[in-house]
C-alpha positions, 0 to 999 in steps of 0.5 A: 313466650313469643318468638324473639325478633331475630330479624331485627337490629341488635339494639332492638333484639337486646331490648325485645328479644326475651320473648316474654309476655307479662300478664300485667303488661310489664316490659321486662320479665319479673324475677321468679325466685322460686326453686321449683314449679308445680303442675296440675297433673303428672301428665303435664309434668312429664310433657315438660320433663320430656320436652314435648311442651315448654315450661318451668320445672326446677331452677337449678336445671335452668327451667325458670321463666326469668332464666329462660327469657334471658337465654332467648335474648342472649341467643338473639344477640349472637344470632344463635339458635340457643343459649345457656347462662351460667354463674360465671364465665369460667363455669361456662368454659368448664362445661364447654371443655368437659363436653366437647374437649374430651378428645383434645383441646387446642387453645390459640394465643393469649387468654385469661389467666384462669383459662390458661390455668384450667387448660394447663393444670386442671383438665390434664388431671382428668386425662384431657389433652390440652395444647397451648400454642401462640399466635406465631405458632399457627403452623402447629394447628394442622398437626394437632388437629390431625392427631385428634384434637376436636376443639379449638378455643381462642379469644379474639381480641386476646387478653391482654395484648389484643391480638386478633385471629382470623376466625374464618380461616381457623374455622375452615381448618378446624372443620376440615378435621371434624373439629369445633371452633369456640370463640371467647367473644368477651372482649369484643362483645356481640356489638363489635363481632359476631363469630357465628357468622364467620364460621365459629361453632360456639360463642362464649362470654364472661357476662360479668364484663360487657354484657353485664356492664355495671360491675354488679353481677357475675355470670357467663353465657354460651351460644350456638346450635341447639345440637351442640348446646344440648349435651352441655346442659347436663354438665351445667345441671350436675355441676350446679353452675346455673345462674341465679334468677336475680342475677339473670334479671340484672343481666337482662336489664343490662343487655338493654343498654349494651349497644349504646354502652359499647358504642360509647366505649369504642369511641372513647377507647380509640381517642385514648389509644391515639393519645397514648400512642403519641405520649413520650412515656408510652413505649407501645399501645395495643389497640386494633383501631390504630392504623399501624396495629398488626391486627388493624386490617383484620379488625376492619374485616371481621369486627364492627368496632374496635372495642373498649379495651386498650393496653399500653406498655409504659417506658421504664419497666414494671416499677414505672407501670406500677407508679402510673397505676397507683397514681391514676385517679379516675381509673380504678385499680381493679381487675375485671373490665367492661363496666361503666367505670374505667379500670386499670390493671397490671396483668403481672399482678392480677389476671396473669399473676399465676403464670411464671415470668418466663411464660408471661414474657413468652406471651409478650406480657411484660411487667410494664404492661397496663390494661385499661378498660375504658368506661363511660366517663368523658374521654378527655377526662380519662386522657387527662388522668392518664397524662397526669399519672404518666407525668 
């Protein structure tokens, strides 16, 4: 291994940040599918086991050259000291919550439906106190922190309404009470937002999305200081939530094109948002790049790009939105996001189907909401597809 180029630009780090030197001159680390690795002596083994020397030991522990090279790149993308990779974003969240959330978790704003279910249903079964507050209820945060909650968790932008939160301000409140702030940066990606530079303590990704970028892998990632990631390692190891080496290699491949992909998606999403904002059959557009968006000023302060996700509210209600989704040709009707192909989903039927209609309404997620993941197709073709479906 060599030092990763931490002082280099993001695109350079995404390609060269693995720090791996291949004996045969390969520009990327090979796939080590080995489950275990041998040693010449017991002393050599103990040096690796006890952390005196770097090395590989056992793949379920993450001590595998392919996985270690990936994690060096992941850390560099967020400007973090270290990173852990997981078999999914939910696995990363679970390990985070079980490690740093046992004294209480505050989740702010909308989040992925699986995250909300984990927080509201599963974790309380383990005696972990969880508090879900909306963006309009931030005045409750101080009291919850004063009562002992030690982890604040949020998405920004949120899923699916793309609400933004001031990372610096929330980090200051959390730290004043000795609490940590963890940001799910999946929607923004490291290209558009760097939460650690804004005061967050940990950053989480569903790497299935923009980091993977091709809808062909499932993975998760956590980045941050080694001191905070250290205790998470045991949960990952013993819950068996390690990423597979082949998946790690696929993810490392995808990271090489992360910057160019996201920059293209940013540009297309802005064009689509503007077109939908002017469409008579669209009641509302959720996109922080629009000048009249409630989060536009904050997005310009803490983001480098507005992202590839656009949500719209179709005039005529849920049935009208379903017709639009069913009539799209280029936008595939499917959950997930961040891939090369454009996707559309109706959150009430997929990502947030597990919430009651009342809870979705409280969160501003109507049946008429459609979430668009803008891919790499020509923007004018995507706009034409939306216009024909709306018509």
